[in-house]
C-alpha positions, -999 to 999 in steps of 0.1 A, spaced: 154 88 -18 120 101 -31 93 76 -37 61 81 -56 33 58 -45 0 56 -64 -28 43 -42 -60 30 -57 -86 47 -34 -124 48 -30 -152 23 -25 -167 -2 -49 -179 14 -82 -160 47 -77 -123 42 -76 -94 64 -86 -56 66 -81 -42 92 -57 -5 99 -58 18 107 -29 55 117 -29 73 105 2 109 111 12 124 78 24 157 75 43 161 37 41 151 18 9 148 -14 30 115 -3 46 84 -22 36 55 -10 15 34 -13 47 57 11 65 55 35 36 17 34 36 16 40 74 39 70 68 15 83 42 -14 79 66 3 95 95 21 123 78 1 131 46 -34 118 45 -51 105 76 -81 92 56 -62 64 39 -77 31 49 -58 -3 50 -56 -33 72 -26 -48 90 -20 -69 121 11 -89 127 37 -70 105 56 -103 101 41 -119 70 20 -144 89 -16 -132 91 -22 -119 56 -42 -89 67 -20 -65 46 -24 -85 13 -28 -61 -17 -17 -58 -53 17 -41 -54 30 -32 -89 5 -57 -105 14 -86 -82 -5 -98 -52 18 -95 -22 20 -89 16 28 -53 21 47 -61 54 70 -85 36 77 -64 5 106 -41 8 110 -11 -15 145 -22 -24 131 -55 -37 107 -37 -61 136 -20 -79 117 12 -87 108 45 -70 73 44 -84 49 21 -67 13 12 -76 -9 -4 -48 -45 -15 -49 -69 -38 -32 -70 -75 -40 -91 -84 -71 -123 -105 -68 -130 -92 -33 -156 -67 -21 -140 -34 -16 -150 -16 16 -128 14 13 -94 21 -3 -72 -10 4 -97 -27 28 -115 -57 13 -141 -81 27 
C-alpha cells in the first residue's frame, strides 16, 4: 500500500508542507513508525520527538489529519485514508519541524 504523508516542516515563521510517498507493507503500523521510516530512508533531516513508543509519555504528540493525537498510538488503518497530514501542536513554540517547546 502506498501512503502519501504531508509533513509541516520548518521553524517558527517559515513553515511549509513537504510530501513523501512511502510504500507500507502493513497498514497496522503507527504514524510514528511511518515518520521514522521517512527519516531513515528518505530524509534524514526530518525532526521529531519520541520516547516510550507506548502512548504513555506524550513526546510524540502532534496534529494528525487535523486532530491532536499521539503518533505512537495512531495506526494508519485507524485513519482510513492513504493521505496523511501531520504538523506540530498549535499554541506551542516550534523549534524545528514537529519538535515543539
